[in-house]
N, C-alpha and C positions, 0 to 999 in steps of 0.2 A: 316479292323482294322488298325490304324496306329502305324507306329513302334516304339516300347519302346524306351525311352531313359533314362540311368542311369549314376548319378554321385558317384562314390567312392572316399571318402576323407580320407586322413590320411597318416601315415608313420612317418618316424623317426627311428624306429628301426626293425628288423626282427619281434619282436614280434606283429608288428602293419600290417607289409607289407604282410606276409604270409597269414594272414586270410583275408584282402583286396583282395589278388590275388585270393585266394580259393572261396571268393565271386562271382568275378567276371567270374570265371570259372563256375561256379554252374548256373549263370544267364543264359550265354550262351548255357549250356547242357539245361536248362529249357525254354529258348526262344532264339533259334537261331537267330532270326533277330535282337534282341536287340542290339542296340549302346552304347557302353559303353565309359566313359571318368574317368580317374583317375585326382585327382588334389593332389600334394603332397608338400613339401617344398624344396625349392631350394637348391641344395648342399647336401642335405640329399640321403641316400642310394636308398628311393623310384624312384629317377630320373633316376637309373641306372637298378634296378631290375625290376620295371614294363614293361619297353619296352622289356625286355629279355622274358618277358611271353606274348608279342604278343599285349599289350594294350597302347593305346594314354595316356599321360601324360602331365599334365601343371603344373609349379611350381609356387608357391607363395614366396614372398621376406617375410618370417616370420620365429621366433626364439622363444624358449622357455624362461621363466625367469630363469636367470642365480643366484643361490642362493651362489655360491662361488665367485663369481666377480660381485658385485654390479655396477661397472662401466660400465659394458656391456650391463646393462638393459637401458641405456640412450636411446638408439635408439629405445626401444622396442614400444613405443606408436606411433611412426612413421610409423614402419614396420607393426603394426597391423591396421591403418588406411589405408595404401596404400594396404595391403593386402585385406582389406575387399572391397574396391574399384574393384579391380582386380576380387574378386569374385563375385562381383556384374554385371561385364561385362562377365565374364565366363557365368554365369548363363543365361544372355540375349541372348548369342551367341547361346548356346548348346541347352536353353530350355528343361531341363530334366523334367522326369515326377515324379521322386521321387530321394532324394539324400539320401546317408548312410555316416555316418561318423566312423571310424574305431578306433578314437584315433590318438593322435601325433598333432602337431604344426597345419597342414592344416586343421583339421577337423572342429575347431572352427569358423574361418571366413566364410567358406562356408555354413555350416548348419545355422549360424545365418543369413547371408543373404538370404539363401533359404526361412527361417521360415518367414523374413521380406516381402518376394515376393509370399508367400502363398503356396510353394512348399511341399508336403508332405517331412517330413525328419524322418530317422531311425538311431537311436543311437545303436552302438554295443559296449557295455561296456562289457570289458574282465574281469575285476577284482572284486573281491568279496566286495572292498571299493571303491566306486564309487568317480571318481575325480570331483573336483568343475566344470569344463566347462562343463561336461556332467550334471550336476545337474541343470546347469543354462540351458542348451539347453532342458532340459526334459519337463519343462513347455511349450513348443510348439512343441515337435515331436510329431509325429503319432503313433511311436512304439519305444519300448527300447527291445532290444535283449539282453539278459543276460545269464551268465553261472553259476552261485549260487543262492541258495534260500535266501530267507530273503532280496530282493533287494528294498523291497518297504519302507524300512527306509531313502533310499535316492529318490525314484521315485514313482510317482502315480502309486498304483497298477494295476488299469485298463490298464494302457499302456504295461506293463510288459510281454514279453513271452520269456520263458526259452529255449533258443534255443542250450548253449553251445558254446563254443569256435572252430571257422574253422581251421582243420588243414589241413597241406599239403596232399595231396591224396596219396603220395608215402607212408606215415605214415597210414593214416586212412584206405587205402585199402591194407597195407602190407600184403603178402603171406609169406615172408622171414622166413626161420626156423632158430632156434639155430645154428644148424650144420653150414647152408649157411654163418651166419653173422661170426662165427669163421673163416670160411675157406678164407672170404673175408679179413678178418684183419689179416690172418697168423697166428691164436692161438691156443693155445691148447683145443679142446672142451673137454677135460676130467677136467679140471681146472675151480673152480670158478670163475666167472669174474665180476670185479667192473667198472662199466662206469662211469666218473667222468667229468662232464659238467657245465662248469659256464658261460655259453650265449658267444654269439660272439666274446666278447672281454676278456673273462675269468674272474675269480674272484680270488681276491688277498689272500683273506682268504681262500679259499677253497684250492688253489695251494699252500700255505706256510704250512697248515695242512698237505695235502699228501707228500709234500717235506719231512717236519720234521721227518713225521713216514714212509715213504717208505719201511725201512728194517722190519717194524712190520706188515704192510701190505702184503707186497709179500712173498709168500712161496712157498713150493711144491704143494701146493692146491689151491692157490689164485695168479691171475693174474690182470692186470690192463689196462683198455683203458683211456687215460689221453688227455682231450681237454683242452689245458692251455688258448685258446687265445693268441694274438700276443706278448703282454708285457712279458711273462713269459715263451716264448716257447723257446728259446736257453737255458735258465738255466734247464730247464725241462729235455731239451735232453741230456745235459751234465750228469744231476742226473741220469738218467735211464740208462747209459750206461751200467752201473755195473750190470744191470739185465737180459740182453740180450733180447731175444723175450716175456719175461714176463710182459714187461711196452712197450706199445706203445703210444708213445707221437705225437699228433696232435696239429696244432694250432687253426685249424677249421675243424670240420668234416661235409663234405656236403650231403654224404649220410646216414643220421641219421637213416633211416629204417635199416640198417645193423647194426649200431652200438647198436640201442636199441633190436635188435633179438639177438645179441652175448651176451649181459649183463643179468647178474642174479640179480644184485644188481645196483641202480644207486644212485650216489651223483648229486645234481642240486641245481642250484637257482630256485626261485619260482615264475617266471613269468608266467602270464595267458597261454601263449603259450606252455611252457615247461610243464605246469601243464595239460593241453587239452593232449599234446602227450603221458605223462607218465600215464595219465588215460588209454589212448589205448593201449599202450604197456605193460600196466600191469605189471610192474617190482618194486619190493619193493624198496620203494626210501628212501633217508634223504634228506630233503630240509634243505638249510642253506639261508635264506631270501637275498635279498641285503637291507640292512638298510637304505640307503638314498633314497629308489624309494618313489615317491609322497605318502602323507599320509602312509607311511610304508604299503602298499596294499600289497607286497609280504609276509609280515608276516600273514595278515589276509587270503591270498590265501593258504599258507601251511596249517594254521590252519585248514581252511574248511575240508581239508582231516586228519588230525591228530586225529581231534575229530570223524572221523567215522571209526578209525583204519587202515587207507588206507595208511599211511605215518607216519615218524618218524622226529623231528624236532631240529636242533641245531642253537643257534644263531650265528651270524656271529662274535661277537667279542669272542665268547666262541669255536669256530671251532677248534683253535690251540690245545686246552687241550681236548676238547670232542669227536669232530668228528669221530676220529678213533676209541676210546672206544665204540661209539654207533656202528660203522661200524663192530666190531669185535663180538658183542653181536648178531648184526641182522645176520651174516654170520654164527654163530653158533645156530640160532635158527628156526628150519625146519618151525615149525608150524608158527611162527610169519610172516614168509614169505609167507606162505599160504594164512592167514588171508587178509595180505596187498593185495596179488594180486586178492583175490575175491572181496574185497571191492573197488579196482581201477577199476575192470570191471564194478561193478555196476555203477560207477559213469562218466564210458567213454560216450561220444556222438560221433557217427561217421559221420551223416549226417549233423552237425549244419550248413555248407555252404549251404546247400538244403533248410532247415529251414528258413534261413535267405532269400534265393534269393526267396522263395515262398512268404514271407510277402512282398519283394519289388514288385513282380509281380502283386500282389493281390491289393497293393495300387496305382500302375500306372495305371491299367487299372480300378481302381474306377473313374480317373479324366476325 
């Protein structure tokens, strides 16, 4: 039997890179002799993160549409043409049996080129509202792996497989107890702990709401883990000084498994990866969706859990006025917390990476 070859394309943010890497590791576990190649966008974080995980990566000179500065889009058609030429040459040289796209700039040119060459392609759609690129690619895709129900309004029903979104193994398989998480953070295990996360760059609206109401949140019974992102970090450190060990400030938390374990309640953006992780961590959560995400998909993602009584939601523009009020209500409502935890557990999928890997292996062996 010949060696199986897989290309995994996409990246741009942690939300695309972590799932891509998780799929890569799952393929290696199930088919140890498989050869993998990642394709990302030049200058984006995947060019650094993917090699750290032991995988080879090639970068395309590609960028997304810039909504805030239209002048920056002048070179876009040329970059797209150039990246499609490079995609063709990557495919001819590597000769993959199957190509999977996880979203991000590099996904489209590689999958489009693979479809033209008759190579089976798989789309991993992370959000509950599918992006335009994936809707175009779906017409010729062999399979579409999704994390939400009712995705047939975007994709052909017969191609859809509900796999969930792949999550880092450290979180999906975590056995860390609340006490161990508290100890790792140097916090008081006897206090209710609120974890605030705004993604790797932080979230302005969330940070400002926490800052404005810090005295109201932190008390003898409540402490805070506050991941601010780099832009707000210094300001938050200054602000937290008055509270001693009751407020721990980080610009970025690498060991999220410990932070989730320590938390009783979470405040978070509603990216697909954050949602997949929070379903597994099963901690009551208040989402503040990023309002400028394409097609406002973060609001759709959050609402999918809100309608199942698994989460609460506050709009970004209303965070300063409503977020802490909602947090206080949740902190004092034990039964609401229990219902959320149970419903999050029901929505959790821990083996999404292997479900996707099995589909890739089946398609590769068909050829």
